[in-house]
N, C-alpha and C positions, 0 to 999 in steps of 0.2 A: 209176471207183470208184461212181458212181454205179446201172450196170447191176447192181452185187453186193450195193450196199442194199437194192435195189429188190427180187432174191433175195430175200433174206434178210426181206424184212417182207410177203412171199409168204409163205413158209414158217411165221414165226408167228404168221399169222393165220389162216392156213386149216385149223390145229389136228391138222396130218397128224402128229405127233409125239408121237405120246403113252408111248413111253417115254422116259427120261432121257438125253438123248445134250446131244455135246459137239462147239460150232462154234468155228471158228480162221478172222477174219479178221486180215487182213493192210492194212490203214486207208490207206497210200501207201509209193506205189513208190519206189525208192534212190534214182531220179532228179529226186523229187516230194522224197522228205525230207533231202534233200542240196542240193546246186545242178543246178538255176537256182532251185530253189524256187519252182514255180509252183503259182500257184490262180485261180481266178478271179478276174478285177476287181474283182470289186462287195468282194469281200472285201479285195483294195490298199488303195481307196477310204474302207475304216473309219478307215486309217493315215496321214492325211494327216505330210507331212515335216513338215513345222514342228511335228508336236506332239509327237516325237519326239527322247528324251534320248541325247545323246554318254554313253556307260556313264561314271562319274568315273575308271575305270583308261585311257583311252583315250594310248594312246601312239604315234604316227606307223609308229615303229620301236622293237622290243624291244630293248634291248641287248647283249642276249646271243645274239639270234634267229641266229646260224647258227653255233655247237655245238652247241644245245638240239636243233638237226634243222626247226626251225620257219622256214628263209631266204627269201628270194624263188624258190629252187627250186624249192619245194617246190609238188606243184600246189596244193595250196589255198590258197595264198599266189598265184596266182597269179590268184582271180577276182574283185581288184579291187585297184585301184589301187597303188602299192607307190613310197615310201612308202604309206600310206594316207591320206586325208582324210576330212573328218566327214560328205563330204555320201554319201559312201559306205558305212560305220558306217551312217547312215540307216537308207540305202536294204534293205543287208541285215536291218535290223533288219523295218525292212517288210517284204517278201515272207515273212523266218518269222516275225510275230507275222496275217501273213493266212494261213498255208498252216495255223500251228496252232491261231485262230480255226473256220477250213472244214473241218480236221479233229476238230474241236469236234461242230461241225454236222451232220455224219455220225456222229457215235455217238448223237447227238441224237437221230437220228431210227431208231437201232437199241432205242433205248430206250425209244423214244413206241413203237414196235410191238411191244416187250415189252411195256406195260405194257397195249395192248390185248387182248392175245393172253390175257392172263391168267395169264402163268406165272412175270409180277417176282417173286415170292412164290418160288419154286420156285428160281430163277439165283445159282447164282454169278459175277459178273461179273470177271474178273481184264484189266485193261491194263495190260498191256507196252510195253518197245521192247526193238530188237537193238546190236546195240553196231559196226554197220558191214561192215567187217571186220576187227573183233576176232576177236583168235586165242581162240575159244572157251573153251583149256586154261587160258586165263590169266585168265579171271572166275571172280570167288566171290557165289553167292548165299547170301542169309540169309531163314529161314522168316518173312512176315509174320504166322505166326496171333497167336503170343505178343498186339502191337502191337492187332489186331484182338480183343482179349480183353480188352483195356484194361489190358496190363501193358506196362512200361518195359519197352524193347531197343535193340538197336542194336549196329553196333559198338564196339568198345572202341577203338578204333585204325585209320586207313585208311591202307594201302596203293596209292603208286600209281608206276609205273613208262610211261614210253614210250624205244621199241628203248633203245642205250644209252647215254644222252644226256641222259636226265631220270628220278628218282628226288624222289622227296617220302612223308612220314608226317605224320597228323595227328593231335592227340590230345592230348586235355584243352582245346581253344580256340586250341591253337598249330600252325602248318603251319612246319616245315622243308623249302625245297626243295635239292637236291642239286645240280650240272648239273659230272660229274666231266670234261667237256673244256673247260668256263670254269675247273676251279678255283671254281668261288663257290659257296659256301651263303647262304642267303637265309630269315629269322624274320619268321613274320610272327603279330599274337595275332588271329588272326579273330574274337573277341569284339567287341573296337577297330575291327578294320578288316576287314573282311571282305570287303570290294575290292582288300586286297591290293598295297596303296597307299604303304604304312611299311615298307621294309626293316629290320630292328630288330639283323639278324645282328653288326656294331658294336658295340651298346652290351655294355662289359664287365657291366654288372651280370647281363645273360642268357646270360652263357658259359655257368653251371649249368645254365640249361633246354637251350641247346639236344647239351649234354654226354647230358641228360636222353629228347631226342628221338633225338639219335644212336641210341644205343642199345637204344633202343625199334626202331628205323628195324631194326636187325641182327638185334634179333630178330626180326623178320615175314621179313626179305629171306631167312632159315634156313629160315625157315615156308613159303614160297613154290618155296624152291630159287634161288633169283637169285645166278646165277652171276657179276655185275658185280661186279670188285674197286674196291673206294670205298678202301682202307685207303689208298694212297700218295697221295689226294687230301684226302683229309680228317684226316689224322694227330692236325688241333690236337682234334676232337670225340669223341678216345674220353679 
């Protein structure tokens, strides 16, 4: 990464680009962005393990892990002890924090060089990322221009899918998760429980909420041409 940034800084400072230019910089290689999350030791040392907290929703083993396609045979699941232990989770978080901090420092080098070049006030900067091996046909993008203009925006509802084992919809502060192979639906109030620790699906008082979310889910499923049939698993939600 350092040679790339040094070259970038030289280009910005030399004043050799007089016309409008578009530069694209990839600040992380896949093997660094994901596992093994390598970064210089100095950045790792900024996050001692005794200061790293365990997530509130930590579970050594997720109950429906096999039915949702996230069992111990999955590649990512082999990157830490199984069942999970607190030490492994802390180490993973430490490495993640370190590489994010390292990337932030490199972006700072580019921004500093841009300021020194005198081009900062005439430059648009977009920071984005990919989804690793995701199928680009299944990714939806939305313009952020309204937000830049101070307007309110965002999706009314979010539709999520993973293979044929997981589906979900988020709408109006609630999240409905569907596990077809486990024949289980989960319901979470994201406003009061953002870590999704309290499944409210069994609460009879929220039966109407589940049906409303499922109707929203079916609407989005049709919109995105998702052919997975769920009626036979969740007929009680219709």
